[in-house]
N, C-alpha and C positions, 0 to 999 in steps of 0.2 A: 520513609516514603510514606506518603499519604493512604490510608486505608481503606478510602471511602472511593474509591476509583477503582472498577473492576478493568484487568489489565489481559485480554485473552485474545490476543492475534488470532485468526482463522488457518495461518498456513507458517511451516518454518522457511526460512530463508531460503535454503534449496527448493524447497515447493515453489515459492514465488518465481524464483528464476527459473525454472521450468516451465511455468505458466506463460511467461513472458513480459518483462516490466523494462523499463525505463527506457525502450528504443536499440537496445542493447547496449548501449553508452557507460552505464553507471560504472564498470571497474577500470573505463578506459583511460583518466586522466591523474585522481589525487588518490587512489586507493591500489594496491597491489593485492590482484587477489587471493597469488599466493600464500599467502598471511588465513586463507580460510580453508575448511575440510574439502581437501582433493574431490570427495565425493559429492559437493553440491553442484561442481560441473559436470561429472559426469556425464556422457551421452549428449551434450549439449555445445554445439558448436560458437564458436567463440566468438562470431558476430550476434550472440546472444547474452552477452556482458561484458565484451571489451571493445566494440566496434568504434572507430573514431567518427563517426558518423551517425547518428540520430535514423535510426530504422523503423519505422512504424509498423513494419509486416511481422516485425521481432515482438509486438505485441501483443498479448493474448487477443486484445480486442481489434486487432490492426488499424489502429488511431495514435497518432501522438497525442501524447497527452503527458501535464506536469510544466512547471518551471523550470528555468536554467539554473546551473549552478549560481551564476551571477545573482540572478534575483532572488535566491535563497537567502545566498548573503548579505544582499541589499537589506531584506528584511527583517535581520538580525537572526534568523532558523539555524543558525551552524554554530557548534561546539566547537572550539581547536581543537580538542580530542578526538571529535570524527567530522572532518571536512567535509564530508559528503553527503551529513545528515542523517535523518531519521534511521533510514532507511542502513546505513554504518551502525549508526547505534546501535537498531534491532539486532543485526546480524552479532555484535558483540555481545548484547544482553543474552542472546537466546546462546549464545556459546557459555554465558557464566559471570560474565563480567559486572558487578555493580559497582555505578558512578553516580557524581555529585548532579548530574544532568538526567537522571533517571525520572524524577518527579516529572519535569520540565516537559520529557519527552513524552511520558505515560499522560499526561494534560491533552499535550497535541495530539498522541494517538486516540484518546475519547473523543475531541473537540470535534475530530474529525468523521471519524467510524464507529465510536461507542454507540452504547444503544441511544444517547442522548446527541451523538453527531449530526454537526449540520450536513454532511455529506450523504449518510447514511439515511438519513431522514429523506432526504430531498427525493433521492431515488428512489426511496419505496413511494414519494407521494407521486413522483412519474408514471412508476409502472403502476400505482390505482387509478390513476387518471386516464391512462392507456387503456386500462383495462384487460389487460393481456396477462396477466397473472405472471406468477416466475416461469411458467415454461416457458413463454417467449419473452424474456424479460432482456436477454443480451439484445436484442434490437432496441431498446430503451437507453438512450445518453451514452452511449458506449464510452466517452469521453470522461464521464463521471465514474462509471464502472473501471475503466482502466485505474485512475485515482485512487480508487477506491482498494485496488488490488495492490496498488503501490504501498499503499497501507494495512496489509495483509487480510482484507477483506474481502467477503463474494459474499454476492446477492443469495441469498438462500431464503427456502419458504417460511421455515421455524421463526426467520426473523421478522419477514413481512406478516405473517399471521398475527404473531407480537402487536408488530407498528400498529396493524389495523383495530387491535383490541385497545392500546392506548389513544387511538383517535376515534373510538367508539365507533368503528365502521362495519358496515356486513352484519 
């Protein structure tokens, strides 16, 4: 695995599920959620993870976010061992599996929400331009923030302050 990429997701898969991701549909089709630790689902309504219909209200930001399984497949983002994509890979990685696809998935995570990640930088730029600061940041681009949550990233003051330093702001 490449050593120069820092891989430091903020949340465990359980924490992500409890916050609300993928409109509750993530485990509905291709994955047997019973292969994962039962405590990940403890206290959650089944609508939070095996809904047949995408339910935006199940998401943390109460908004539809992300692409479809078909779109993931068309873009070549799917490895045959993880047919449900990055989150499936992350669940298995979190549980200790190491795999030939680790480097690619970690690079994807880094490009999305790592320190130089496109969407991490976009959201901090939007928050800065809104002038609301982190305290009221949940109102800024909830779709982007929901997508970041899908990648185990939450907007936070420490990263916002570091982002401002790299941009030489304030």
